N, C-alpha and C positions, 0 to 999 in steps of 0.2 A: 263289190265283187273284186277280190285280187285278181291282177293279170300279170304275168311278163311283159318287162319293159320292152322286150325285142319287136312285142306282138301289138305296140300301140298303134301302126298303120293300119294294121287290120280293123281293129276295135273301130277307129275313127270313120273307117270306110264305110263300116255298117251303120255309123249314125253317131249323131254328139250325144254324150250323156249329163245330165245337170250337175254332176260334181266329178272334179277329180283329186284324187289325194297322191302327192307324188312325195317318199320319203327315200334317203339313204344318204351315205356320205359321199358318191361318186358323182365330183359336180358336174362331170360332161355329160353322163347320161341323164341328167336330174333335168338339166338346162336344156338338152336337146328335146327332151317329154314336153316339157313344159314350153318352149317354141311351136314343137309341133299341135299341142291344143291351142294356141291361141289361134296359129294360123288358122286351122281346121275352124276355129269359133267364127274369127273373122270374114272366112268367104261364105259363113252360114248368117251372117248379119250382125254379129255382135260389134257394134262399132262404139259402146263405149267401155272403157276400163276402168277401174280405182283398186288401187292397190295398196292394203297396210301391212306394216310390219309389226309383229306383236315383240315389242318388248318389255319385260319384266310384268310384276302385277298391275303395277298402275294404270296398264293399257285400259281406253276406252273404249269395250265392246257395243257398246250401244251406236257407237257412230257406223259400226259395221253392219248393225242390225237395221239402222235408220236407213244405210247406203241400199239395203236389199229392198228396204219397204218402200222407199220411194219410187219404184218399178211401175206400181199403180197408177204412178201421176204422168207417166210419159210412155210414148208409142216404143222408144227404141229396147233393143236386147243389149242385157249388159251383162261384163265379166267382173265380178268380185274375186278379188286375188287376196290370199291371206299367206304373209311369210312369216312363219313363225321358228327363227332359229335356234330356241332352246328346247323345241322340241315338247315343251307343255304349254298347254293353254291355261291350265287353273280352271278352278270349280268355274266362275263364272264365264271363260273360254269354254269350256266343257258345255255350258248351259247353249250358248251362243252357237257353236257350231252344230249342237243336235238340231237348233232350230233352223240355223241354213240349208242343213242338208233336208227338211220337210219342205222348205219354201222355193228351192232350187226345181228349176224346170227347164221351159221352153225359151222362156225370154229371161232366165236369171242362171248365168254359169258359175259354179261356184268351184276356186281353184285353191287349193291347199299346198303347202309346201313346206316340207320339215328335212331333218338330220334322222340318221337311222334311228328308228324307233324299236327299242326292246320290246319284249311278249307281252309283258305289262301292260305297256301303251298302247300297243295293237288288240290287248283284251279290254280296253276303256269304252266306254258309253259313248265317248264322242266320235273315236276312229271306228266303230259299229256302225253307227249313224253314217257317218260318211261314207263308209266303206259301202254299206246297203243300199244308198242313194245311186252311187254310180260306181267309180271306177278307182282302186287304189292299186299305185306302180309303185314297186322297189327298186330303187338305182343302186343297187351292190356293185362292190370291185369285180373286175374280172379275175378269176381264178388264172394262177401262172399257166397251168397245162392247156388254159383253154385263151390263154391271150395269142399266142400264134395264127388262131383260126379269127379270131377278131380282126387281128390287124388286117389280117389277108382279106377279109372283106371290105375295112375298110379303104385298105388301096386301091382293089379296084373300083369304088365308091368313087375317089380321088382322081382316077382314071389312069391309074399304073399299074405297069405289065410285071407280074412276076414269074421267073424263072422256074421253068417245068423240075419236077422231082426233086433229087436229093440237094443242087444247089439252091432252088428255091425255099426250099426247108429249113436250108441252114442261112439264106437271107434272114427270113421271116425269125429264127431264135436270135439271130444277131442283134435283130429291131427290138423283138421281144426283151431281150435283158437291157437294152440299153434304155427305156423307158418303160420298165415294170411298176407296178405302183403309181404312173401319173398318166393317166389317159388325157387328159386337156393338153399335155404337151407331144403325149405320142400324137394326137390329130394334129398338131400344129406341126410336128416334125414330117408326116407325111403330106400334107400340104406343101410346106417346103419343098419336098422332094418331088411335088408334081409339076412345081414351077422352073426349079432347077434343071430337072431330065424328063421333060415332057416327052411320052411315046418309047422312052428305052427300057430296057429290061432292068428289074431293079436286082443287083446283085449283093453278096456279100461284101466285095470290095467297095462298090460304089455305096452303102450303109454306112461301111468304116470310115469312109471318107466326108460323109456329108452328114451323119446322123450324130447329135450333141446327146452324150450320155447325162439325161436326164432323171433317171431312177429316182424314186424315193422308196424307202424301207420303212416298215412297219412290223412291229413284234407279231401282228397275226401271220405274215407274209412267214416269217421264222416257223410259227406254228406250222403251216402248211408244208414247205419243204421240207420239216424234221419229222414228220408224221406220215409223207410219202416216201422216206427215204434216200432225199434228194444229197448227198454228201454235198458236192461241189456248191450247191447251190447255197446251202448253210452257212456255206464257208462265206462267200459274197454277201450274203445277207448280215452274218455277223461283223465283215469287214466295215458293212455300208453304216449298220446302226451305231458302231462305236465311233466312226466318221461325224457321224450327224447329233454326237453327244447324247447317245441313249445311257441311260444308267443302270451299269452291269445287273447290279441286285434288282431294280425293278424286271428286268429281262429274265433274270433266274427265277424269280416266284411266279410271274406269270408262267414258265415252262414248268417249273414243279409242280404249281396247283393242276395243270394237264397230266402230268404223269399220275398224281394222285384219283384227278376224275379218272383216267383209266383204269387205277387200281380196281376203283370200287364198280365200274361196270363189269370189270373180269372175274371180280368177285360174285356178282350177281349174275353173270353167264353161268359162273362154276357151281353155283346154287340152283339150275336147271331151267332160268329166264331167258327168255329171247332177248337177241342183240337189240332190236328198238325199245323194248323196258328196260333193259339193263343201261341203256344213255339214259332215260328219261331218268330211271332214277339217280343216276349219277349228275342231273341238272346239265345234260349237256345239250346243246340245240344249235341252229344256224349252222354256218357251213363247217363248225367243227364236227358234227354228225358225223360227214361223209369222209372226213379226214379221220376221226375215230373209227369209222366201219370199216376202212381199210386197214389201217394198224391193229386193232385188235386180234384179229386170228393170227396175227404174226409174232405179239406178244405173249411171252408167259409171265405166272404170277412173279414167279424167279426175277425174270428180266424186270419187271418194274418196283419189285422190293429192293434189288441191286442200286438202279437208277435213283430211288429215293435216298439211298444210304448214300451214295456219292456226290446226290443234289445237296444235301446238308453238307459235303465237304468242302464243294464250291461255294456255299454261301458263307460259312468260316472266312475262306480264302479271300472272298471280296470285301469281307471286313476288317481284313488286317492277319487273320493268322495264318498259320502255316499248317501243311499237310506234306505228310512224306509220300516221295513219288507223283506230287502232283506240281504243276507248275506255279510259283507263287504271283503271279499278274491274274486278277478277278477276270480278265477279258480271255486270256489264254486257259485257264482253267474251265471256262465256259466253252471254250471252242472241244477241250477235249471232251467234258463230258456230253454236248451234241452230240460229237462222233461216235461214243458208247451209246448213245441212245440209236444211231443208224444202224451200227453192228447190232443192236439186241434186236431190231426190225427184219435183219438178215439170217437172223436164228444164234447165232454167236453168245456165248455164254460169256457173264460179265464178272468181273473180280470187284468183290463190292471191298 
């Protein structure tokens, strides 16, 4: 059964399941979920724990199965924990995981952790078996628009006070800007604030002085900001990505590919297909579904055609070609194109 990671405490309060599968790239949320499951298991008498890290095709799965089978020889309750950093257990591993899912029960807790899994992996036989025998939890990054609320909840858990009204919102916005894309550092900064300023009301000035800028930037964050029409955040992300050494050609290709997907979905909608079906046909899923659902009604086929034409110009500039009326630096050209996309979302007609 798939469950939201924020509902894990409620799930554990209902009773411990035989299998827990935690997958996702947000390390803080994944580690907290794993810690909560282990703590609940210890409270119920699971006093032995064996940890296996699956590395490559040479991993010996017979050792894992032997460990689980050995439960019949002892009276103790045991956790068998599998860490699969590559995300792919292979054929032998798939069979072993399905067997473990069948063996899990009152005396055997199977705990599996993996990175983010794609749609194909989540439809595999091993994933289906583990999910059917217990609970699967996905540790996704917190979206930028949800980050202030997440930080507010974490601040309260750390014993921090937030100002009421606009002052508190300003403080949370500043904090979100400083820690975006780095939840582990965000938690560390909140813990630091709780130590440095116990009982004080957090203000923007206090955060400005005490919180280090530890934001990390990824292409997915730029996509989220772009299709939300947030020009200021787009420019900040572009600056951060350039400073971190991101390749402008790769970033441009990813954004252009998204325009092509938007165009396919828009054409499907023009043919009378509902938005969910149009997105499926355009092979859009995951977080992009929500971003594109908000963006598509604001974009015309003319907008998307113009963006593709201009994207071709940016591609040439990034590879050393010159274009009239365009900056000759690849990053500057990409910034101009991103601002054009934001203008398109506001309904403004673009010049190809």
